[in-house]
ROSE-4610 file (N, C-alpha, C; in Angstrom, 1 decimal, always signed):
// ROSE-4610
residu = [M/M/M/A/A/A/R/R/R/N/N/N/D/D/D/S/S/S/P/P/P/R/R/R/A/A/A/N/N/N/P/P/P/T/T/T/S/S/S/A/A/A/L/L/L/S/S/S/R/R/R/V/V/V/D/D/D/F/F/F/A/A/A/A/A/A/V/V/V/V/V/V/N/N/N/E/E/E/H/H/H/W/W/W/T/T/T/G/G/G/V/V/V/Y/Y/Y/R/R/R/L/L/L/L/L/L/H/H/H/R/R/R/L/L/L/T/T/T/G/G/G/N/N/N/S/S/S/H/H/H/D/D/D/T/T/T/D/D/D/D/D/D/L/L/L/T/T/T/Q/Q/Q/E/E/E/T/T/T/F/F/F/L/L/L/R/R/R/A/A/A/L/L/L/N/N/N/R/R/R/L/L/L/E/E/E/T/T/T/F/F/F/Q/Q/Q/A/A/A/G/G/G/T/T/T/N/N/N/L/L/L/R/R/R/A/A/A/W/W/W/L/L/L/L/L/L/R/R/R/I/I/I/A/A/A/S/S/S/N/N/N/A/A/A/F/F/F/F/F/F/D/D/D/L/L/L/Q/Q/Q/R/R/R/K/K/K/R/R/R/Q/Q/Q/S/S/S/N/N/N/R/R/R/Q/Q/Q/Q/Q/Q/P/P/P/L/L/L/P/P/P/D/D/D/D/D/D/A/A/A/V/V/V/S/S/S/P/P/P/E/E/E/R/R/R/P/P/P/P/P/P/G/G/G/Q/Q/Q/A/A/A/L/L/L/E/E/E/T/T/T/G/G/G/E/E/E/Q/Q/Q/G/G/G/R/R/R/L/L/L/L/L/L/R/R/R/I/I/I/A/A/A/L/L/L/E/E/E/E/E/E/L/L/L/S/S/S/E/E/E/T/T/T/A/A/A/R/R/R/L/L/L/V/V/V/F/F/F/H/H/H/L/L/L/R/R/R/V/V/V/E/E/E/E/E/E/E/E/E/L/L/L/S/S/S/F/F/F/R/R/R/E/E/E/I/I/I/A/A/A/D/D/D/I/I/I/L/L/L/G/G/G/G/G/G/T/T/T/E/E/E/E/E/E/A/A/A/A/A/A/R/R/R/W/W/W/H/H/H/M/M/M/H/H/H/Q/Q/Q/A/A/A/R/R/R/G/G/G/K/K/K/L/L/L/L/L/L/K/K/K/R/R/R/L/L/L/S/S/S/A/A/A/L/L/L/E/E/E/K/K/K/S/S/S]
num = [1/1/1/2/2/2/3/3/3/4/4/4/5/5/5/6/6/6/7/7/7/8/8/8/9/9/9/10/10/10/11/11/11/12/12/12/13/13/13/14/14/14/15/15/15/16/16/16/17/17/17/18/18/18/19/19/19/20/20/20/21/21/21/22/22/22/23/23/23/24/24/24/25/25/25/26/26/26/27/27/27/28/28/28/29/29/29/30/30/30/31/31/31/32/32/32/33/33/33/34/34/34/35/35/35/36/36/36/37/37/37/38/38/38/39/39/39/40/40/40/41/41/41/42/42/42/43/43/43/44/44/44/45/45/45/46/46/46/47/47/47/48/48/48/49/49/49/50/50/50/51/51/51/52/52/52/53/53/53/54/54/54/55/55/55/56/56/56/57/57/57/58/58/58/59/59/59/60/60/60/61/61/61/62/62/62/63/63/63/64/64/64/65/65/65/66/66/66/67/67/67/68/68/68/69/69/69/70/70/70/71/71/71/72/72/72/73/73/73/74/74/74/75/75/75/76/76/76/77/77/77/78/78/78/79/79/79/80/80/80/81/81/81/82/82/82/83/83/83/84/84/84/85/85/85/86/86/86/87/87/87/88/88/88/89/89/89/90/90/90/91/91/91/92/92/92/93/93/93/94/94/94/95/95/95/96/96/96/97/97/97/98/98/98/99/99/99/100/100/100/101/101/101/102/102/102/103/103/103/104/104/104/105/105/105/106/106/106/107/107/107/108/108/108/109/109/109/110/110/110/111/111/111/112/112/112/113/113/113/114/114/114/115/115/115/116/116/116/117/117/117/118/118/118/119/119/119/120/120/120/121/121/121/122/122/122/123/123/123/124/124/124/125/125/125/126/126/126/127/127/127/128/128/128/129/129/129/130/130/130/131/131/131/132/132/132/133/133/133/134/134/134/135/135/135/136/136/136/137/137/137/138/138/138/139/139/139/140/140/140/141/141/141/142/142/142/143/143/143/144/144/144/145/145/145/146/146/146/147/147/147/148/148/148/149/149/149/150/150/150/151/151/151/152/152/152/153/153/153/154/154/154/155/155/155/156/156/156/157/157/157/158/158/158/159/159/159/160/160/160/161/161/161/162/162/162/163/163/163/164/164/164/165/165/165/166/166/166/167/167/167/168/168/168/169/169/169/170/170/170/171/171/171/172/172/172/173/173/173/174/174/174/175/175/175/176/176/176/177/177/177/178/178/178/179/179/179/180/180/180]
x = [-8.9/-8.8/-9.9/-10.6/-11.7/-11.3/-10.2/-9.8/-8.5/-8.2/-6.9/-6.0/-4.9/-3.9/-2.8/-2.8/-1.6/-1.5/-0.3/-0.1/-0.8/-1.0/-1.6/-3.1/-3.7/-5.2/-5.5/-4.6/-4.8/-3.5/-3.1/-1.8/-1.5/-2.5/-2.3/-1.9/-2.4/-2.1/-0.6/+0.1/+1.5/+2.3/+1.9/+2.5/+2.3/+1.1/+0.7/+1.5/+1.7/+2.5/+3.9/+4.5/+5.9/+6.0/+5.1/+5.1/+4.9/+4.1/+3.8/+5.0/+5.9/+7.1/+7.9/+8.0/+8.7/+8.1/+6.7/+6.0/+6.3/+6.4/+6.7/+8.1/+9.1/+10.4/+10.6/+9.8/+9.9/+9.2/+8.1/+7.3/+7.3/+8.0/+8.0/+8.4/+9.5/+10.0/+9.1/+8.4/+7.5/+6.2/+5.7/+4.6/+5.0/+6.2/+6.7/+6.8/+7.4/+7.7/+6.3/+5.3/+4.0/+3.4/+3.5/+2.8/+3.6/+4.9/+5.7/+5.4/+5.2/+4.8/+3.4/+2.5/+1.2/+1.1/+1.9/+1.8/+2.8/+3.9/+5.0/+5.7/+5.4/+6.2/+6.4/+7.6/+8.0/+7.2/+6.6/+5.8/+4.6/+3.8/+2.6/+3.0/+4.0/+4.5/+4.8/+5.5/+5.9/+4.6/+3.7/+2.4/+1.6/+1.4/+0.6/+1.2/+2.5/+3.1/+2.9/+3.0/+2.7/+1.3/+0.4/-1.0/-1.4/-0.7/-1.0/-0.7/+0.5/+0.8/+0.0/-0.4/-1.3/-2.7/-3.2/-4.5/-4.3/-3.2/-3.0/-2.9/-2.2/-2.1/-3.5/-4.3/-5.6/-6.6/-6.2/-7.1/-6.4/-5.4/-4.6/-5.5/-6.6/-7.4/-8.2/-8.3/-9.0/-8.1/-6.8/-6.0/-6.2/-6.5/-6.8/-5.5/-5.1/-3.9/-3.9/-2.8/-2.7/-2.9/-3.3/-3.4/-2.1/-2.0/-0.8/-0.8/+0.1/+0.3/+0.7/+1.6/+2.1/+0.9/+0.1/-1.0/-2.0/-2.2/-3.1/-2.6/-1.4/-0.8/-0.8/-0.6/-0.6/-2.1/-3.0/-4.4/-4.7/-4.3/-4.5/-3.8/-2.6/-1.9/-2.6/-3.1/-3.8/-5.1/-5.8/-7.0/-6.7/-5.6/-5.2/-4.9/-4.3/-4.0/-5.3/-6.2/-7.5/-8.3/-8.2/-8.9/-8.4/-7.0/-6.4/-6.8/-6.9/-7.3/-8.8/-9.6/-11.0/-11.1/-10.3/-10.3/-9.8/-8.7/-8.2/-9.2/-9.9/-10.9/-12.0/-12.4/-13.4/-12.9/-11.6/-11.0/-10.3/-10.1/-9.4/-8.0/-7.3/-5.9/-4.9/-3.8/-2.7/-1.5/-0.9/+0.3/+1.4/+2.3/+3.5/+4.4/+5.2/+6.1/+7.2/+7.6/+8.5/+9.8/+10.4/+11.6/+11.4/+10.2/+10.0/+9.9/+9.8/+9.5/+10.8/+11.6/+12.8/+13.8/+15.1/+16.2/+16.6/+16.0/+16.3/+15.8/+16.5/+16.1/+15.3/+14.1/+13.3/+14.0/+13.5/+14.1/+14.0/+15.1/+15.1/+15.4/+15.6/+15.8/+17.2/+18.1/+19.4/+19.3/+18.3/+18.0/+17.3/+16.7/+15.9/+16.6/+17.9/+18.7/+18.7/+19.0/+19.2/+17.8/+17.9/+16.8/+15.7/+16.0/+15.0/+14.2/+14.8/+14.1/+13.1/+13.6/+12.7/+11.5/+11.7/+10.7/+9.7/+10.2/+9.3/+8.4/+9.0/+8.2/+7.1/+7.5/+6.4/+5.3/+5.7/+4.6/+3.8/+4.4/+3.7/+2.7/+3.1/+2.2/+1.0/+1.1/-0.1/-1.1/-0.7/-1.7/-2.7/-3.9/-4.9/-4.3/-4.9/-4.4/-4.5/-5.6/-5.8/-4.8/-4.5/-3.6/-2.2/-1.8/-0.5/-0.4/-1.4/-1.4/-1.2/-2.0/-1.9/-0.5/+0.0/+1.3/+2.4/+2.3/+3.3/+3.2/+2.1/+1.9/+2.4/+2.2/+2.6/+4.1/+4.7/+6.1/+7.0/+6.7/+7.6/+7.4/+6.2/+5.9/+5.8/+5.7/+5.6/+4.4/+3.3/+2.1/+1.4/+0.7/-0.1/-1.4/-2.0/-3.2/-4.3/-4.4/-5.3/-5.1/-3.8/-3.5/-3.9/-3.6/-3.9/-5.4/-6.2/-7.6/-8.1/-7.5/-8.0/-7.7/-6.6/-6.2/-7.2/-7.5/-8.4/-9.9/-10.2/-11.6/-12.3/-11.6/-12.2/-11.9/-12.0/-11.8/-10.4/-9.9/-8.6/-8.6/-9.7/-9.7/-9.6/-10.2/-10.1/-8.7/-8.0/-6.6/-5.7/-6.0/-5.3/-5.5/-6.8/-7.2/-6.4/-6.4/-5.7/-4.2/-3.6/-2.2/-2.0/-2.9/-2.8/-2.9/-3.8/-4.0/-2.8/-2.2/-1.1/+0.1/+0.4/+1.5/+1.4/+0.2/-0.1/+0.2/-0.4/-0.2/+1.2/+1.9/+3.3/+4.2/+4.0/+4.8/+4.5/+3.3/+2.9/+3.5/+3.4/+3.9/+5.4/+6.0/+7.5/+8.1/+7.5/+8.0/+7.8/+6.7/+6.4/+7.4/+7.7/+8.6/+10.0/+10.4/+11.8/+12.0/+10.9/+11.0/+11.1/+10.6/+10.6/+11.9]
y = [-14.6/-14.5/-15.3/-14.7/-15.3/-16.4/-16.3/-17.3/-17.9/-19.0/-19.7/-19.5/-18.8/-18.5/-19.5/-20.5/-21.4/-22.2/-22.5/-23.3/-24.6/-25.2/-26.5/-26.4/-25.3/-25.1/-24.8/-24.1/-23.7/-23.8/-25.0/-25.2/-24.2/-23.8/-22.9/-21.5/-21.1/-19.7/-19.6/-20.6/-20.5/-20.4/-21.1/-21.0/-19.7/-19.2/-17.8/-16.8/-16.9/-15.9/-15.9/-17.1/-17.2/-16.5/-16.9/-16.3/-14.8/-14.4/-12.9/-12.2/-12.8/-12.1/-11.8/-12.7/-12.4/-11.3/-11.3/-10.2/-8.9/-8.8/-7.5/-7.1/-8.0/-7.7/-7.2/-7.8/-7.4/-6.1/-5.8/-4.7/-3.5/-3.6/-2.5/-1.2/-1.2/+0.1/+0.7/-0.1/+0.5/+1.1/+0.4/+0.9/+2.2/+2.2/+3.3/+4.5/+4.3/+5.4/+6.0/+5.2/+5.7/+6.6/+6.0/+6.8/+8.0/+8.0/+9.2/+10.3/+9.9/+10.9/+11.5/+10.7/+11.1/+12.0/+11.6/+12.3/+13.4/+13.2/+14.3/+14.3/+13.3/+13.3/+11.9/+11.7/+10.4/+9.7/+10.5/+9.9/+9.2/+10.0/+9.4/+8.2/+8.4/+7.3/+6.0/+6.1/+4.9/+4.3/+5.1/+4.5/+3.9/+4.5/+4.0/+2.8/+2.7/+1.6/+0.3/+0.5/-0.6/-1.0/+0.0/-0.2/-1.0/-0.6/-1.3/-2.8/-3.1/-4.5/-5.3/-4.6/-5.3/-5.6/-4.6/-4.8/-6.0/-5.9/-7.0/-8.4/-8.5/-9.7/-10.2/-9.3/-9.7/-10.0/-9.6/-9.8/-10.7/-11.4/-12.2/-13.2/-13.7/-14.7/-14.0/-12.6/-11.9/-11.7/-11.9/-11.7/-12.8/-12.5/-13.5/-13.9/-15.2/-15.7/-15.4/-15.1/-14.8/-13.3/-12.5/-11.0/-10.4/-9.1/-8.3/-8.0/-8.7/-8.5/-7.1/-6.5/-5.1/-4.2/-4.3/-3.4/-3.6/-4.8/-5.0/-4.3/-4.4/-3.8/-2.2/-1.7/-0.3/+0.3/-0.5/-0.1/-0.1/-1.1/-1.1/+0.2/+0.5/+1.7/+2.9/+3.1/+4.3/+4.4/+3.3/+3.3/+3.7/+3.2/+3.6/+5.1/+5.7/+7.1/+7.9/+7.5/+8.2/+8.1/+7.0/+6.8/+7.8/+7.9/+8.9/+10.3/+10.6/+12.0/+12.3/+11.3/+11.5/+11.7/+10.9/+11.0/+12.3/+12.8/+14.1/+15.2/+15.1/+16.2/+16.2/+15.0/+15.0/+15.5/+15.3/+15.7/+17.0/+17.5/+18.7/+18.7/+17.6/+17.4/+17.8/+18.3/+18.6/+17.7/+17.2/+16.3/+17.2/+16.5/+17.2/+17.5/+18.5/+18.8/+17.6/+17.3/+16.2/+16.4/+17.6/+17.7/+17.6/+17.7/+17.6/+16.1/+15.2/+13.8/+13.1/+13.2/+12.3/+13.0/+12.9/+13.4/+12.5/+11.3/+10.4/+11.0/+10.6/+11.0/+9.9/+10.3/+9.3/+8.8/+7.6/+7.0/+7.9/+8.0/+8.8/+10.3/+10.7/+12.1/+12.5/+11.6/+12.0/+12.4/+11.8/+12.2/+13.5/+13.9/+15.1/+16.3/+16.3/+17.5/+18.5/+19.7/+20.8/+21.5/+22.5/+23.3/+22.6/+21.7/+21.0/+20.1/+19.5/+18.6/+19.4/+20.5/+21.4/+21.9/+22.3/+22.8/+21.7/+20.5/+19.4/+19.0/+19.0/+18.7/+19.8/+21.0/+22.1/+21.9/+21.6/+21.4/+20.1/+19.1/+17.8/+18.1/+18.8/+19.1/+19.9/+20.6/+21.4/+20.6/+19.3/+18.5/+18.0/+17.6/+16.9/+15.6/+15.0/+13.7/+12.7/+12.6/+11.6/+11.8/+13.0/+13.2/+12.9/+13.2/+12.9/+11.3/+10.7/+9.2/+8.6/+9.0/+8.5/+8.8/+10.0/+10.3/+9.4/+9.2/+8.4/+6.9/+6.4/+5.0/+4.8/+5.8/+5.6/+5.8/+6.9/+7.3/+6.5/+6.4/+5.8/+4.2/+3.8/+2.4/+1.7/+2.5/+2.0/+1.0/+1.3/+0.5/+0.9/+0.0/+0.3/+1.1/+1.7/+2.5/+1.6/+0.3/-0.7/-0.9/-1.1/-1.4/-0.2/+1.0/+2.2/+2.3/+2.0/+2.1/+1.1/-0.1/-1.1/-0.5/+0.1/+0.7/+1.8/+2.6/+3.7/+3.3/+2.1/+1.7/+2.4/+2.8/+3.6/+2.9/+3.8/+3.3/+3.6/+2.9/+3.2/+4.6/+5.0/+6.3/+7.4/+7.2/+8.1/+8.2/+7.1/+7.1/+7.9/+7.6/+8.4/+9.9/+10.2/+11.7/+12.3/+11.6/+12.2/+12.3/+11.4/+11.5/+12.7/+12.8/+14.0/+15.3/+15.4/+16.6/+16.8/+15.8/+15.9/+16.4/+15.8/+16.3/+17.7/+18.1/+19.5/+20.5/+20.2/+21.1/+21.1/+20.0/+20.0/+20.8/+20.6/+21.3/+22.9/+23.2/+24.6/+25.2/+24.5/+25.0/+25.1/+24.0/+24.0/+25.1/+25.4/+26.5/+27.9/+28.0/+29.3/+29.4/+28.3/+28.3/+28.6/+28.1/+28.3/+29.7/+30.4/+31.8/+32.7/+32.3/+33.2/+33.1]
z = [+19.0/+17.6/+16.9/+16.0/+15.4/+14.5/+13.8/+12.9/+13.2/+12.8/+13.1/+12.0/+12.1/+11.0/+11.1/+11.9/+12.0/+10.7/+10.2/+9.0/+9.0/+10.2/+10.2/+10.0/+10.4/+10.2/+8.8/+8.1/+6.7/+6.0/+5.4/+4.9/+3.7/+3.0/+1.8/+2.3/+3.5/+4.0/+4.3/+4.8/+5.0/+3.7/+2.7/+1.4/+0.8/+0.9/+0.4/+1.1/+2.4/+3.1/+2.7/+2.5/+2.1/+0.7/-0.2/-1.6/-1.5/-0.6/-0.4/+0.0/+0.8/+1.2/+0.0/-1.0/-2.2/-3.0/-3.0/-3.7/-3.1/-1.8/-1.1/-1.5/-1.4/-1.8/-3.2/-4.1/-5.5/-5.8/-5.2/-5.6/-4.6/-3.5/-2.5/-3.1/-3.9/-4.4/-5.4/-6.2/-7.2/-6.5/-5.5/-4.7/-3.9/-3.3/-2.6/-3.5/-4.7/-5.7/-6.1/-6.4/-6.8/-5.6/-4.4/-3.3/-3.0/-3.1/-2.8/-3.8/-5.1/-6.1/-5.8/-5.2/-4.9/-3.7/-2.6/-1.3/-1.2/-1.8/-1.7/-0.4/+0.5/+1.8/+2.2/+2.9/+3.3/+4.3/+5.3/+6.4/+5.8/+5.0/+4.5/+3.5/+2.8/+1.9/+2.6/+3.7/+4.5/+5.0/+5.6/+6.1/+5.0/+3.9/+2.9/+2.2/+2.1/+1.5/+2.4/+3.7/+4.6/+4.5/+4.5/+4.4/+3.1/+2.0/+0.7/+0.8/+1.4/+1.5/+2.5/+3.6/+4.5/+3.9/+3.1/+2.4/+1.4/+0.7/-0.3/+0.3/+1.4/+2.2/+2.6/+3.2/+3.6/+2.5/+1.3/+0.2/-0.9/-0.5/-1.4/-2.2/-1.6/-2.3/-3.5/-3.5/-4.5/-5.8/-5.7/-6.8/-7.8/-9.0/-10.1/-10.8/-10.6/-11.2/-12.7/-13.3/-14.7/-15.0/-14.0/-14.2/-13.7/-14.0/-13.6/-12.1/-11.4/-10.0/-9.6/-10.4/-10.1/-10.2/-11.3/-11.5/-10.3/-9.9/-8.8/-7.5/-7.2/-6.1/-6.2/-7.4/-7.6/-7.5/-7.8/-7.6/-6.1/-5.4/-3.9/-3.3/-3.8/-3.3/-3.6/-4.8/-5.2/-4.4/-4.2/-3.4/-1.9/-1.4/+0.0/+0.0/-1.0/-1.1/-1.1/-2.0/-2.1/-0.8/-0.1/+1.2/+2.2/+2.2/+3.1/+2.8/+1.5/+1.1/+1.6/+1.4/+1.8/+3.4/+4.1/+5.5/+6.0/+5.3/+5.7/+5.4/+4.3/+3.9/+5.0/+5.4/+6.5/+7.8/+8.1/+9.4/+9.3/+8.0/+7.8/+8.4/+8.2/+8.7/+7.6/+7.9/+7.0/+7.3/+6.2/+6.4/+6.9/+7.7/+8.1/+6.9/+6.9/+5.9/+5.8/+4.6/+4.5/+5.3/+5.3/+6.1/+7.6/+8.1/+9.5/+9.9/+9.0/+9.3/+9.3/+8.2/+8.1/+7.3/+7.7/+6.9/+5.8/+5.7/+4.6/+3.3/+2.2/+0.9/+0.3/-0.3/-1.0/-2.2/-2.7/-3.9/-5.1/-5.9/-7.1/-6.8/-5.6/-5.3/-5.9/-5.9/-6.5/-8.0/-8.7/-10.1/-10.2/-9.1/-9.2/-8.6/-8.7/-8.2/-9.3/-8.9/-9.8/-10.1/-10.9/-11.2/-12.0/-12.9/-13.7/-12.8/-11.9/-10.9/-10.1/-9.6/-8.8/-9.6/-10.8/-11.6/-11.9/-12.2/-12.5/-11.3/-10.1/-8.9/-8.6/-8.9/-8.7/-9.7/-11.0/-12.0/-11.7/-11.2/-10.9/-9.7/-8.8/-7.6/-8.0/-9.1/-9.6/-10.4/-10.7/-11.4/-10.5/-11.0/-10.2/-9.7/-8.7/-8.2/-9.2/-10.0/-11.0/-12.1/-12.6/-13.6/-13.2/-11.9/-11.4/-11.3/-10.9/-10.8/-12.2/-13.2/-14.5/-15.1/-14.9/-15.4/-14.8/-13.5/-12.8/-13.3/-13.4/-13.8/-15.2/-16.0/-17.4/-17.6/-17.0/-17.2/-16.3/-15.0/-14.1/-14.0/-14.0/-13.9/-15.2/-16.3/-17.7/-17.9/-17.3/-17.5/-18.7/-19.3/-20.5/-20.1/-21.0/-20.7/-20.2/-20.7/-20.3/-18.8/-18.4/-17.0/-16.1/-16.6/-15.9/-15.7/-16.8/-16.7/-15.7/-15.6/-14.6/-13.2/-13.0/-11.7/-11.3/-12.2/-12.0/-11.9/-12.5/-12.5/-13.6/-14.7/-15.8/-17.1/-18.1/-19.5/-19.9/-21.0/-21.5/-22.1/-22.7/-23.3/-22.2/-21.1/-20.0/-19.5/-19.4/-19.0/-20.0/-21.3/-22.3/-22.2/-22.0/-21.9/-20.7/-19.5/-18.3/-18.6/-19.3/-19.7/-20.6/-21.6/-22.5/-21.7/-20.8/-20.0/-19.2/-18.6/-17.7/-18.5/-19.7/-20.5/-20.9/-21.4/-21.8/-20.7/-19.5/-18.4/-17.9/-17.9/-17.5/-18.4/-19.7/-20.7/-20.6/-20.5/-20.3/-19.1/-18.0/-16.7/-16.6/-17.2/-17.2/-18.0/-19.1/-20.0/-19.3/-18.6/-17.8/-16.6/-15.9/-14.8/-15.3/-16.4/-16.9/-17.3/-17.8/-18.2/-17.1/-15.9/-14.8/-14.0]
């Protein structure tokens, strides 16, 4: 092992790891929810959620005290998702269908029962990855447009534009689906 991770060798690392366990407990569900919305399947969501917290733990010293920890974690999660997408595009891999992976129900599925939930899921899947990410961060995670812009690495105006586009496309698609 190249570095020594024992608490005696680096007393602050043990404290950081203990604090980080509390961070994982507090933010696991939010990170999982975001990734499930982006991936649409439990297998990738489980893997990416674990990857997110491993990346965060390895980069704990880069977190700036006084900034939004949840936004920092959600940015790491969205980057992990986009990294997986790029890898799949280069390998031309397809994810397993959700029902082939686990019979467990993802968080919030009980709320998405019935016809409206089905129509909403269809409409959300038709959004671009960025629009779906912005929509989720704004609606589900209740982040400000500034925080969303920080996660995307863009401007607040771009985040607002993506949200506007997502709303418009969802409303148009949901009305078309309800009529059919």
